C-alpha positions as a Markdown table, in Angstrom:
| # | Residue | x | y | z |
|---|---|---|---|---|
| 1 | Met | 1.7 | 11.3 | 10.9 |
| 2 | Lys | -1.6 | 12.2 | 9.3 |
| 3 | Arg | -2.6 | 11.3 | 5.8 |
| 4 | Arg | -1.9 | 14.7 | 4.2 |
| 5 | Thr | 1.6 | 14.8 | 5.7 |
| 6 | Leu | 2.2 | 11.3 | 4.3 |
| 7 | Leu | 1.5 | 12.2 | 0.7 |
| 8 | Cys | 5.0 | 13.3 | 0.0 |
| 9 | Leu | 6.5 | 10.3 | 1.8 |
| 10 | Leu | 4.7 | 7.6 | -0.1 |
| 11 | Pro | 7.1 | 5.5 | -2.2 |
| 12 | Leu | 5.9 | 5.0 | -5.8 |
| 13 | Leu | 6.5 | 4.5 | -9.6 |
| 14 | Ser | 9.1 | 3.7 | -12.5 |
| 15 | Leu | 11.1 | 4.4 | -15.8 |
| 16 | Val | 11.0 | 3.5 | -19.5 |
| 17 | Gly | 14.0 | 1.9 | -21.0 |
| 18 | Ser | 12.8 | 2.2 | -24.6 |
| 19 | Asn | 13.9 | 5.9 | -24.7 |
| 20 | Ser | 17.5 | 5.2 | -23.8 |
| 21 | Arg | 18.9 | 6.5 | -27.2 |
| 22 | Ile | 17.4 | 9.9 | -26.4 |
| 23 | Tyr | 18.3 | 9.7 | -22.7 |
| 24 | Ala | 22.1 | 9.4 | -23.4 |
| 25 | Gln | 22.1 | 12.8 | -25.0 |
| 26 | Ala | 20.7 | 14.8 | -22.0 |
| 27 | Thr | 22.8 | 16.6 | -19.4 |
| 28 | Tyr | 22.0 | 17.6 | -15.9 |
| 29 | His | 23.3 | 20.3 | -13.6 |
| 30 | His | 24.9 | 19.8 | -10.3 |
| 31 | Tyr | 23.1 | 21.1 | -7.2 |
| 32 | Val | 23.9 | 22.6 | -3.8 |
| 33 | Ala | 21.8 | 21.3 | -0.9 |
| 34 | Ile | 20.8 | 23.8 | 1.8 |
| 35 | Asp | 19.6 | 22.3 | 5.1 |
| 36 | Met | 16.6 | 24.4 | 6.2 |
| 37 | Gly | 17.2 | 23.4 | 9.8 |
| 38 | Thr | 14.6 | 23.8 | 12.5 |
| 39 | Leu | 13.2 | 26.3 | 15.0 |
| 40 | Gly | 15.1 | 24.5 | 17.8 |
| 41 | Gly | 13.2 | 21.3 | 17.7 |
| 42 | Pro | 14.6 | 18.0 | 16.2 |
| 43 | Ser | 12.7 | 18.0 | 12.9 |
| 44 | Ser | 11.3 | 20.1 | 10.0 |
| 45 | Glu | 9.6 | 19.1 | 6.7 |
| 46 | Gly | 8.5 | 20.7 | 3.5 |
| 47 | Cys | 6.8 | 18.0 | 1.5 |
| 48 | Val | 3.1 | 18.0 | 0.8 |
| 49 | Pro | 2.8 | 17.5 | -3.0 |
| 50 | Asp | -0.8 | 18.8 | -3.4 |
| 51 | Cys | 0.4 | 22.2 | -1.9 |
| 52 | Arg | 2.8 | 24.8 | -3.3 |
| 53 | Tyr | 5.8 | 25.1 | -1.0 |
| 54 | Leu | 8.2 | 26.8 | -3.4 |
| 55 | Asn | 7.5 | 29.8 | -5.6 |
| 56 | Asn | 9.4 | 31.2 | -8.7 |
| 57 | His | 11.4 | 33.7 | -6.6 |
| 58 | Ser | 13.3 | 31.2 | -4.5 |
| 59 | Ala | 10.9 | 31.5 | -1.5 |
| 60 | Val | 10.5 | 28.3 | 0.4 |
| 61 | Ile | 7.8 | 27.5 | 3.0 |
| 62 | Phe | 8.1 | 24.5 | 5.4 |
| 63 | Arg | 7.0 | 23.5 | 8.9 |
| 64 | Ser | 9.4 | 23.1 | 11.9 |
| 65 | Glu | 9.2 | 21.8 | 15.3 |
| 66 | Thr | 10.2 | 24.0 | 18.3 |
| 67 | Thr | 11.4 | 23.0 | 21.7 |
| 68 | Asn | 8.1 | 24.0 | 23.4 |
| 69 | Pro | 5.6 | 21.3 | 24.2 |
| 70 | Asp | 2.3 | 21.3 | 22.3 |
| 71 | Pro | -0.6 | 21.7 | 24.8 |
| 72 | Phe | -2.8 | 19.7 | 22.3 |
| 73 | Ala | -0.3 | 17.0 | 21.5 |
| 74 | Ser | -2.3 | 14.4 | 23.4 |
| 75 | Asn | -5.4 | 15.1 | 21.3 |
| 76 | Ser | -5.7 | 12.1 | 18.9 |
| 77 | Ser | -7.3 | 14.3 | 16.3 |
| 78 | Asn | -4.6 | 17.0 | 16.3 |
| 79 | Val | -3.0 | 17.2 | 12.8 |
| 80 | Phe | 0.1 | 18.9 | 14.3 |
| 81 | Asp | 1.7 | 15.6 | 15.4 |
| 82 | Met | 5.5 | 16.2 | 16.0 |
| 83 | Gly | 4.9 | 16.4 | 19.8 |
| 84 | Asn | 6.2 | 19.9 | 20.2 |
| 85 | Leu | 4.7 | 23.2 | 18.9 |
| 86 | Glu | 5.2 | 23.6 | 15.2 |
| 87 | Tyr | 5.3 | 26.8 | 13.2 |
| 88 | Ala | 5.3 | 27.4 | 9.5 |
| 89 | Val | 8.5 | 29.2 | 8.2 |
| 90 | Ile | 9.2 | 31.1 | 5.0 |
| 91 | Trp | 12.9 | 31.1 | 3.9 |
| 92 | Gln | 14.3 | 33.4 | 1.3 |
| 93 | Asn | 17.7 | 35.0 | 0.8 |
| 94 | Ala | 19.2 | 32.9 | 3.6 |
| 95 | Thr | 16.7 | 34.4 | 6.1 |
| 96 | Ala | 14.0 | 32.4 | 7.9 |
| 97 | Ile | 10.8 | 34.1 | 9.2 |
| 98 | Gln | 8.6 | 32.3 | 11.6 |
| 99 | Leu | 4.9 | 32.5 | 10.7 |
| 100 | Asn | 3.1 | 33.0 | 14.0 |
| 101 | Pro | -0.6 | 32.8 | 14.6 |
| 102 | Leu | -2.6 | 35.9 | 15.6 |
| 103 | Val | -2.9 | 34.3 | 19.0 |
| 104 | Pro | 0.8 | 33.5 | 19.8 |
| 105 | Gly | 1.9 | 30.1 | 21.1 |
| 106 | Tyr | -0.1 | 27.7 | 18.9 |
| 107 | Asn | 0.7 | 25.7 | 15.8 |
| 108 | Thr | 0.7 | 27.1 | 12.3 |
| 109 | Phe | 0.8 | 25.3 | 8.9 |
| 110 | Ala | 1.5 | 26.9 | 5.6 |
| 111 | Gln | 0.0 | 25.3 | 2.4 |
| 112 | Trp | 0.7 | 27.7 | -0.5 |
| 113 | Val | 3.1 | 30.5 | -1.3 |
| 114 | Ser | 2.3 | 32.7 | -4.3 |
| 115 | Asp | 4.9 | 34.4 | -6.5 |
| 116 | Ser | 4.0 | 37.7 | -4.8 |
| 117 | Gly | 5.0 | 36.3 | -1.5 |
| 118 | Leu | 1.5 | 35.7 | 0.0 |
| 119 | Ile | 1.2 | 32.6 | 2.1 |
| 120 | Ala | -2.1 | 30.7 | 2.8 |
| 121 | Gly | -2.6 | 28.1 | 5.5 |
| 122 | Leu | -4.1 | 27.7 | 8.9 |
| 123 | Ala | -3.4 | 28.3 | 12.6 |
| 124 | Glu | -4.8 | 27.0 | 15.8 |
| 125 | Asn | -6.5 | 29.6 | 17.8 |
| 126 | Gly | -6.1 | 28.0 | 21.2 |
| 127 | Gln | -9.7 | 27.0 | 21.5 |
| 128 | Ile | -11.3 | 23.5 | 21.7 |
| 129 | Asp | -14.4 | 22.8 | 19.6 |
| 130 | Pro | -17.1 | 21.7 | 22.0 |
| 131 | Leu | -18.7 | 19.5 | 19.4 |
| 132 | Thr | -15.6 | 17.5 | 18.6 |
| 133 | Thr | -13.3 | 18.2 | 21.6 |
| 134 | Ser | -10.6 | 18.9 | 19.0 |
| 135 | Pro | -8.4 | 22.1 | 18.6 |
| 136 | Glu | -10.0 | 24.7 | 16.4 |
| 137 | Thr | -8.1 | 26.0 | 13.4 |
| 138 | Val | -8.6 | 29.2 | 11.4 |
| 139 | Ala | -7.7 | 30.0 | 7.8 |
| 140 | Thr | -4.8 | 32.4 | 7.8 |
| 141 | Leu | -3.0 | 34.6 | 5.3 |
| 142 | Trp | 0.6 | 35.8 | 5.9 |
| 143 | Tyr | 2.6 | 38.5 | 4.2 |
| 144 | Gln | 6.0 | 39.8 | 5.2 |
| 145 | Gly | 5.6 | 38.6 | 8.8 |
| 146 | Phe | 2.0 | 39.9 | 9.2 |
| 147 | Ala | -0.9 | 37.5 | 9.7 |
| 148 | Trp | -4.6 | 37.9 | 8.9 |
| 149 | Thr | -7.2 | 35.5 | 10.3 |
| 150 | Leu | -9.8 | 34.9 | 7.6 |
| 151 | Gly | -12.6 | 33.6 | 9.8 |
| 152 | Thr | -15.1 | 30.8 | 9.3 |
| 153 | Leu | -18.6 | 30.4 | 7.9 |
| 154 | Gly | -20.2 | 30.2 | 11.3 |
| 155 | Gly | -18.7 | 27.0 | 12.5 |
| 156 | Ala | -15.6 | 26.3 | 14.6 |
| 157 | Ser | -12.8 | 25.9 | 12.1 |
| 158 | Ser | -11.5 | 26.7 | 8.6 |
| 159 | Ala | -8.4 | 26.2 | 6.5 |
| 160 | Ala | -6.9 | 28.1 | 3.5 |
| 161 | Gln | -5.7 | 25.9 | 0.8 |
| 162 | Ala | -4.3 | 28.2 | -1.9 |
| 163 | Val | -3.7 | 31.9 | -2.7 |
| 164 | Asn | -3.0 | 33.7 | -6.0 |
| 165 | Asn | -0.8 | 36.7 | -6.7 |
| 166 | Val | -3.4 | 39.3 | -6.0 |
| 167 | Gly | -4.5 | 37.9 | -2.7 |
| 168 | Gln | -7.6 | 35.8 | -3.4 |
| 169 | Val | -7.6 | 32.9 | -1.0 |
| 170 | Val | -9.6 | 29.6 | -1.3 |
| 171 | Gly | -10.2 | 26.7 | 1.1 |
| 172 | Ala | -12.9 | 25.2 | 3.2 |
| 173 | Ala | -14.7 | 26.5 | 6.3 |
| 174 | Ala | -17.1 | 25.0 | 8.8 |
| 175 | Thr | -20.7 | 26.2 | 9.0 |
| 176 | Ala | -23.0 | 26.0 | 12.0 |
| 177 | Val | -25.3 | 23.4 | 10.3 |
| 178 | Ala | -25.1 | 19.8 | 11.6 |
| 179 | Asp | -23.8 | 17.4 | 9.0 |
| 180 | Pro | -24.7 | 13.7 | 8.7 |
| 181 | Asn | -22.2 | 13.3 | 5.8 |
| 182 | Ala | -19.2 | 14.9 | 7.7 |
| 183 | Asp | -17.3 | 11.7 | 8.2 |
| 184 | Gly | -17.8 | 10.3 | 4.7 |
| 185 | Phe | -16.8 | 13.6 | 3.1 |
| 186 | Gly | -13.8 | 13.7 | 5.4 |
| 187 | Asn | -12.5 | 10.4 | 3.9 |
| 188 | Tyr | -12.1 | 12.3 | 0.6 |
| 189 | Tyr | -11.1 | 15.7 | 1.8 |
| 190 | Val | -8.9 | 15.3 | 4.9 |
| 191 | Pro | -9.8 | 18.4 | 6.8 |
| 192 | Trp | -7.5 | 20.0 | 9.4 |
| 193 | Trp | -10.1 | 19.6 | 12.0 |
| 194 | Ser | -12.6 | 17.0 | 13.3 |
| 195 | Val | -15.8 | 17.6 | 11.5 |
| 196 | Ala | -19.3 | 17.8 | 13.0 |
| 197 | Thr | -20.9 | 20.5 | 10.8 |
| 198 | Glu | -21.2 | 21.2 | 7.1 |
| 199 | Gln | -18.1 | 22.6 | 5.5 |
| 200 | His | -18.2 | 24.8 | 2.4 |
| 201 | Ala | -15.8 | 26.0 | -0.1 |
| 202 | Phe | -14.9 | 29.7 | 0.4 |
| 203 | Leu | -13.2 | 32.6 | -1.5 |
| 204 | Trp | -11.6 | 35.3 | 0.6 |
| 205 | Gln | -10.7 | 38.6 | -1.0 |
| 206 | Ala | -10.4 | 42.2 | 0.2 |
| 207 | Gly | -11.2 | 41.3 | 3.7 |
| 208 | Phe | -14.5 | 39.4 | 3.1 |
| 209 | Leu | -15.1 | 35.6 | 3.3 |
| 210 | Phe | -17.6 | 34.4 | 0.7 |
| 211 | Asp | -19.4 | 31.0 | 0.8 |
| 212 | Leu | -19.2 | 29.5 | -2.6 |
| 213 | Gly | -22.0 | 27.0 | -1.8 |
| 214 | Thr | -22.2 | 23.5 | -3.1 |
| 215 | Leu | -23.5 | 21.5 | -6.1 |
| 216 | Gly | -26.6 | 20.6 | -4.1 |
| 217 | Gly | -25.2 | 18.5 | -1.3 |
| 218 | Thr | -24.1 | 19.4 | 2.2 |
| 219 | Asp | -20.3 | 19.8 | 1.7 |
| 220 | Ser | -17.7 | 21.3 | -0.6 |
| 221 | Val | -14.1 | 22.3 | -0.7 |
| 222 | Ala | -12.0 | 24.7 | -2.9 |
| 223 | Val | -8.5 | 23.3 | -3.5 |
| 224 | Ala | -7.0 | 25.7 | -6.0 |
| 225 | Ile | -7.3 | 29.2 | -7.6 |
| 226 | Asn | -5.5 | 30.5 | -10.7 |
| 227 | Gln | -4.4 | 34.1 | -11.5 |
| 228 | Ser | -7.8 | 34.9 | -13.2 |
| 229 | Gly | -9.7 | 34.0 | -10.1 |
| 230 | Gln | -11.1 | 30.7 | -11.4 |
| 231 | Val | -11.6 | 28.2 | -8.5 |
| 232 | Ala | -11.4 | 24.4 | -8.6 |
| 233 | Gly | -12.7 | 22.0 | -6.0 |
| 234 | Tyr | -15.3 | 19.4 | -5.4 |
| 235 | Ser | -18.7 | 19.1 | -3.8 |
| 236 | Leu | -21.4 | 16.7 | -2.9 |
| 237 | Leu | -24.4 | 16.7 | -5.3 |
| 238 | Asn | -27.1 | 15.3 | -3.0 |
| 239 | Thr | -27.7 | 13.5 | 0.2 |
| 240 | Pro | -28.4 | 9.8 | -0.5 |
| 241 | Val | -25.3 | 7.7 | 0.3 |
| 242 | Asn | -24.0 | 5.4 | -2.4 |
| 243 | Ala | -23.1 | 1.9 | -1.1 |
| 244 | Ser | -20.1 | 1.8 | -3.6 |
| 245 | Thr | -18.4 | 4.9 | -2.0 |
| 246 | Gly | -19.9 | 5.5 | 1.4 |
| 247 | Ile | -20.9 | 9.0 | 0.5 |
| 248 | Pro | -23.4 | 10.8 | -1.7 |
| 249 | Ala | -22.4 | 11.6 | -5.3 |
| 250 | Met | -19.5 | 14.1 | -5.4 |
| 251 | His | -18.2 | 15.9 | -8.5 |
| 252 | Ala | -15.4 | 18.3 | -9.3 |
| 253 | Phe | -16.4 | 21.9 | -9.8 |
| 254 | Leu | -15.2 | 25.1 | -11.5 |
| 255 | Trp | -16.3 | 28.3 | -9.9 |
| 256 | Gln | -16.1 | 31.6 | -11.8 |
| 257 | Asn | -18.0 | 34.9 | -12.0 |
| 258 | Gly | -20.2 | 33.8 | -9.2 |
| 259 | Thr | -21.3 | 30.5 | -10.6 |
| 260 | Met | -20.3 | 27.0 | -9.5 |
| 261 | Ser | -20.3 | 24.6 | -12.5 |
| 262 | Asp | -20.4 | 20.8 | -12.2 |
| 263 | Leu | -17.5 | 19.3 | -14.2 |
| 264 | Gly | -19.1 | 15.8 | -14.3 |
| 265 | Ser | -17.2 | 12.5 | -14.0 |
| 266 | Leu | -15.8 | 9.7 | -16.1 |
| 267 | Gly | -18.9 | 7.6 | -15.4 |
| 268 | Gly | -18.7 | 7.0 | -11.7 |
| 269 | Thr | -20.3 | 8.8 | -8.8 |
| 270 | Val | -17.1 | 10.5 | -7.5 |
| 271 | Ser | -14.7 | 13.0 | -9.1 |
| 272 | Gln | -12.3 | 15.4 | -7.4 |
| 273 | Ala | -10.3 | 18.3 | -8.7 |
| 274 | Ala | -6.7 | 18.6 | -7.7 |
| 275 | Leu | -5.4 | 21.7 | -9.4 |
| 276 | Ile | -6.2 | 24.4 | -12.0 |
| 277 | Asn | -3.6 | 26.2 | -14.2 |
| 278 | Asp | -3.7 | 29.7 | -15.5 |
| 279 | Ser | -5.3 | 28.4 | -18.8 |
| 280 | Gly | -8.3 | 27.1 | -16.9 |
| 281 | Gln | -7.4 | 23.5 | -17.3 |
| 282 | Val | -8.4 | 21.4 | -14.3 |
| 283 | Ile | -6.9 | 18.0 | -13.4 |
| 284 | Gly | -8.1 | 15.5 | -10.8 |
| 285 | Thr | -9.4 | 12.0 | -10.5 |
| 286 | Ser | -12.7 | 10.3 | -11.1 |
| 287 | Thr | -14.2 | 6.9 | -10.6 |
| 288 | Leu | -15.4 | 5.0 | -13.7 |
| 289 | Ala | -18.8 | 3.3 | -13.9 |
| 290 | Gly | -19.3 | 1.1 | -10.9 |
| 291 | Asp | -16.9 | 3.1 | -8.7 |
| 292 | Gln | -14.3 | 0.3 | -8.6 |
| 293 | Thr | -11.5 | 2.0 | -10.5 |
| 294 | Thr | -10.2 | 5.6 | -10.5 |
| 295 | His | -8.6 | 7.4 | -13.5 |
| 296 | Ser | -6.9 | 10.8 | -13.8 |
| 297 | Phe | -8.7 | 13.4 | -15.8 |
| 298 | Ile | -8.1 | 16.8 | -17.4 |
| 299 | Trp | -11.0 | 19.1 | -18.0 |
| 300 | Gln | -10.9 | 22.1 | -20.4 |
| 301 | Asn | -13.5 | 24.0 | -22.4 |
| 302 | Gly | -16.4 | 21.9 | -21.1 |
| 303 | Thr | -14.9 | 18.5 | -21.7 |
| 304 | Met | -13.5 | 16.0 | -19.2 |
| 305 | Thr | -10.9 | 13.7 | -20.8 |
| 306 | Asp | -9.8 | 10.4 | -19.3 |
| 307 | Met | -5.9 | 10.4 | -19.1 |
| 308 | Gly | -6.0 | 6.6 | -18.8 |
| 309 | Thr | -3.4 | 4.5 | -17.0 |
| 310 | Leu | -0.2 | 2.6 | -17.8 |
| 311 | Gly | -2.0 | -0.7 | -18.3 |
| 312 | Gly | -3.5 | -1.1 | -14.8 |
| 313 | Asp | -6.8 | -0.1 | -13.3 |
| 314 | Asn | -6.0 | 3.2 | -11.5 |
| 315 | Ser | -4.1 | 6.5 | -11.9 |
| 316 | Thr | -3.8 | 9.7 | -10.0 |
| 317 | Ala | -3.0 | 13.2 | -11.4 |
| 318 | Ile | -1.2 | 15.5 | -8.9 |
| 319 | Trp | 0.2 | 18.6 | -10.7 |
| 320 | Ile | -0.2 | 20.5 | -13.9 |
| 321 | Asn | 1.9 | 23.4 | -15.4 |
| 322 | Asn | 0.6 | 26.2 | -17.5 |
| 323 | Ala | 1.6 | 24.4 | -20.7 |
| 324 | Gly | -0.9 | 21.6 | -19.9 |
| 325 | Gln | 1.7 | 19.0 | -18.9 |
| 326 | Ala | 0.3 | 16.9 | -16.0 |
| 327 | Val | 2.1 | 14.4 | -13.7 |
| 328 | Gly | 1.2 | 11.8 | -11.2 |
| 329 | Tyr | 1.3 | 8.1 | -11.0 |
| 330 | Ala | -0.5 | 5.1 | -12.6 |
| 331 | Gln | -0.7 | 1.4 | -12.1 |
| 332 | Leu | 0.9 | -1.0 | -14.6 |
| 333 | Ala | -0.8 | -4.2 | -15.9 |
| 334 | Gly | -1.6 | -6.4 | -12.9 |
| 335 | Asp | -1.9 | -3.4 | -10.5 |
| 336 | Ala | 1.1 | -4.6 | -8.4 |
| 337 | Thr | 3.3 | -1.6 | -9.3 |
| 338 | Ser | 2.8 | 2.0 | -10.1 |
| 339 | His | 5.0 | 4.4 | -12.2 |
| 340 | Ala | 5.3 | 8.1 | -12.4 |
| 341 | Phe | 3.8 | 9.5 | -15.6 |
| 342 | Leu | 3.9 | 12.7 | -17.7 |
| 343 | Trp | 0.7 | 13.4 | -19.6 |
| 344 | Gln | 0.7 | 15.9 | -22.5 |
| 345 | Asn | -1.1 | 16.3 | -25.8 |
| 346 | Gly | -3.3 | 13.3 | -25.1 |
| 347 | Thr | -0.5 | 10.8 | -24.3 |
| 348 | Met | 0.5 | 9.4 | -21.0 |
| 349 | Thr | 4.3 | 8.6 | -20.9 |
| 350 | Asp | 5.7 | 6.1 | -18.4 |
| 351 | Leu | 8.7 | 7.8 | -16.6 |
| 352 | Gly | 9.9 | 4.5 | -15.1 |
| 353 | Thr | 11.8 | 4.3 | -11.8 |
| 354 | Leu | 15.3 | 4.7 | -10.6 |
| 355 | Thr | 17.5 | 1.7 | -11.2 |
| 356 | Gly | 16.5 | -1.3 | -9.0 |
| 357 | Asp | 13.2 | 0.2 | -7.8 |
| 358 | Ala | 9.8 | -1.1 | -8.4 |
| 359 | Cys | 7.6 | 2.0 | -8.1 |
| 360 | Ser | 7.7 | 5.7 | -8.5 |
| 361 | Glu | 5.4 | 8.8 | -8.2 |
| 362 | Ala | 5.7 | 12.2 | -9.8 |
| 363 | Tyr | 4.7 | 15.2 | -7.7 |
| 364 | Gly | 5.6 | 18.3 | -9.6 |
| 365 | Val | 6.4 | 19.6 | -13.1 |
| 366 | Asn | 7.7 | 23.1 | -14.0 |
| 367 | Ser | 7.4 | 25.2 | -17.1 |
| 368 | Gly | 10.4 | 23.6 | -18.6 |
| 369 | Gly | 8.9 | 20.1 | -18.3 |
| 370 | Gln | 11.3 | 19.0 | -15.5 |
| 371 | Val | 9.5 | 16.4 | -13.3 |
| 372 | Val | 10.3 | 15.5 | -9.7 |
| 373 | Gly | 9.0 | 12.9 | -7.3 |
| 374 | Asp | 10.0 | 9.7 | -5.4 |
| 375 | Ser | 11.2 | 6.3 | -6.4 |
| 376 | Gly | 11.3 | 3.2 | -4.2 |
| 377 | Ser | 11.7 | -0.5 | -4.0 |
| 378 | Ala | 8.1 | -1.0 | -2.7 |
| 379 | Cys | 4.7 | 0.5 | -3.5 |
| 380 | Gly | 2.7 | 2.0 | -0.6 |
| 381 | Gly | 3.8 | 2.7 | 2.9 |
| 382 | His | 5.4 | 5.9 | 4.2 |
| 383 | Pro | 9.2 | 5.4 | 4.7 |
| 384 | Phe | 11.3 | 8.0 | 2.9 |
| 385 | Lys | 12.3 | 7.0 | -0.7 |
| 386 | Arg | 14.8 | 8.3 | -3.2 |
| 387 | Gly | 14.0 | 11.7 | -4.8 |
| 388 | Phe | 14.2 | 11.8 | -8.6 |
| 389 | Leu | 14.6 | 14.4 | -11.3 |
| 390 | Trp | 13.5 | 13.7 | -14.9 |
| 391 | Gln | 13.8 | 16.2 | -17.7 |
| 392 | Pro | 12.8 | 16.1 | -21.4 |
| 393 | Gly | 15.3 | 14.0 | -23.4 |
| 394 | Gly | 16.8 | 12.6 | -20.3 |
| 395 | Ala | 16.5 | 9.7 | -17.9 |
| 396 | Met | 15.2 | 9.6 | -14.3 |
| 397 | Val | 18.1 | 10.6 | -12.1 |
| 398 | Asp | 18.6 | 10.1 | -8.4 |
| 399 | Val | 18.8 | 13.7 | -7.1 |
| 400 | Ser | 21.2 | 12.6 | -4.3 |
| 401 | Thr | 23.9 | 12.0 | -6.9 |
| 402 | Leu | 23.8 | 15.6 | -8.1 |
| 403 | Tyr | 24.9 | 17.4 | -4.9 |
| 404 | Pro | 27.8 | 17.1 | -2.4 |
| 405 | Pro | 26.7 | 15.2 | 0.7 |
| 406 | Leu | 25.8 | 17.3 | 3.7 |
| 407 | Ala | 28.2 | 17.2 | 6.6 |
| 408 | Asn | 25.4 | 16.3 | 9.1 |
| 409 | Gly | 24.8 | 13.0 | 7.3 |
| 410 | Trp | 21.4 | 14.0 | 5.9 |
| 411 | Thr | 19.9 | 11.5 | 3.4 |
| 412 | Leu | 17.4 | 12.7 | 0.8 |
| 413 | Gly | 14.0 | 11.1 | 0.8 |
| 414 | Gly | 11.3 | 12.8 | -1.1 |
| 415 | Ile | 11.3 | 15.6 | -3.7 |
| 416 | Cys | 7.9 | 17.2 | -3.8 |
| 417 | Cys | 8.3 | 20.6 | -5.5 |
| 418 | Ile | 10.3 | 22.1 | -8.4 |
| 419 | Asn | 9.9 | 25.7 | -9.6 |
| 420 | Asp | 10.6 | 27.4 | -13.0 |
| 421 | Leu | 14.2 | 28.1 | -11.9 |
| 422 | Gly | 14.8 | 24.4 | -11.4 |
| 423 | Glu | 15.1 | 24.7 | -7.7 |
| 424 | Met | 13.7 | 21.8 | -5.6 |
| 425 | Leu | 12.4 | 21.2 | -2.1 |
| 426 | Gly | 12.9 | 17.8 | -0.4 |
| 427 | Thr | 12.7 | 16.1 | 3.0 |
| 428 | Gly | 15.2 | 13.6 | 4.3 |
| 429 | Thr | 16.5 | 11.9 | 7.4 |
| 430 | Leu | 19.4 | 12.5 | 9.7 |
| 431 | Pro | 21.5 | 9.6 | 11.1 |
| 432 | Asn | 19.6 | 9.8 | 14.4 |
| 433 | Gly | 16.2 | 9.5 | 12.7 |
| 434 | Asp | 15.2 | 13.2 | 12.8 |
| 435 | Tyr | 14.2 | 14.7 | 9.5 |
| 436 | His | 14.9 | 18.1 | 7.9 |
| 437 | Ala | 13.5 | 20.1 | 4.9 |
| 438 | Val | 16.3 | 20.9 | 2.3 |
| 439 | Phe | 16.3 | 23.4 | -0.5 |
| 440 | Leu | 18.2 | 22.3 | -3.6 |
| 441 | Val | 19.7 | 25.0 | -5.9 |
| 442 | Pro | 20.9 | 24.2 | -9.4 |
| 443 | Cys | 24.4 | 25.3 | -10.4 |
| 444 | Asp | 23.4 | 27.0 | -13.7 |
| 445 | Ser | 23.4 | 30.4 | -15.3 |
| 446 | Asn | 20.3 | 31.5 | -13.3 |
| 447 | His | 22.4 | 30.9 | -10.1 |
| 448 | Pro | 25.9 | 32.4 | -10.6 |
| 449 | Asn | 28.5 | 32.5 | -7.8 |
| 450 | Val | 26.7 | 30.1 | -5.5 |
| 451 | Ala | 29.1 | 28.9 | -2.8 |
| 452 | Gly | 30.0 | 25.2 | -3.3 |
| 453 | Cys | 28.6 | 25.0 | -6.8 |
| 454 | Asp | 30.1 | 22.8 | -9.4 |
| 455 | Tyr | 29.1 | 24.4 | -12.7 |
| 456 | Thr | 30.0 | 21.5 | -14.9 |
| 457 | Thr | 27.2 | 19.3 | -16.3 |
| 458 | Val | 26.8 | 15.5 | -16.2 |
| 459 | Thr | 25.0 | 12.9 | -18.3 |
| 460 | Pro | 22.8 | 10.3 | -16.8 |
| 461 | Ser | 25.4 | 7.6 | -17.5 |
| 462 | Ala | 28.0 | 9.6 | -15.6 |
| 463 | Val | 25.6 | 10.0 | -12.7 |
| 464 | Ala | 25.1 | 6.3 | -12.6 |
| 465 | Gln | 28.8 | 5.7 | -12.3 |
| 466 | Gln | 29.0 | 8.2 | -9.4 |
């Protein structure tokens, strides 16, 4: 699998025992697990933590393998790597809709679903880029089964990264200008195509694709947009390559009202935005002076603040809610292990791990402060780990203890998303090694009369006994 796909499968981070007096008072709801199934092929998945695969109206997007062979599967640079053709799917109200490309028969990939039901992603157009001999992709917007191709900036490929509720879409698109920094920039932003030309951040709205430009270098990418139309991303600043990073200086940016502003760094030559919330707070990572360590940052009102670490050298922020609570993972002293963290009001809290694990990583936090992610016995690598749920006043709980086992023997691995209703999306394995995306519905007052629901609550200690 490619690096972007692996993000949700990485095993990481751990839990704090010093809060046990508070933890014992918290209760958790049971859940019902709904297997998303496939489009006929053996596998499906729905976990890419830097994307939004679950909205606040119970709509789920995921990717699924079909039974049809992929004509580009032998291409080593093809990001669609299950072997057969893959399509994005939106599932809501027990109905699955396949998201086809405008040119039927080729792979599609959804990356973001808005609360208004708009879906941003990309689709192969069936062409091969003559400069790279790789399949071309085009940024695509879907709504109620209809697809719009958003185009490129003169080059062969593009990809949409995010969309807000009013249909403004952001991402990156190739230009026609040859790019000597293409490979280096690609090590930081993993594009959905092999790169030979410059790629620029774009904003699409009302049928027009706008080049947002750069901060002075050759390349940029937009990774997120909020409901006010503020765009976050990162861009090269110049062309000289730094020996410490292998690329020119690169900084996070905020684009608004036609202007791209440099958000700076924490002292190093590289910073990257990961997400922006509706308050205009931007999170991401930045190297410190010397470019040997990387810390999470939060930027607001012109100031970039170092979130710090949990005692080690490095940390990574992944998600932020509209209340300014951010989650991710950070190394502990010695850098041998990493733990999930919750950052709020200037303080980074170690969320620990599930019992017996060494590492954990937080991928999502909702408006209620519930945090989800993975916990595992080892740090690094890509095998599926145990999905966790943490909530204020509670302990980190193994999500697989909260729902009745599925008859097909499916075993939960990662939890990458949680919405404001407490619904979660995960990926896990079947006994034969195939994997499926699964939607997890809480048995609470927001979800009455759900078949198979146990509406009693449990404490973390009771869950541990189970």
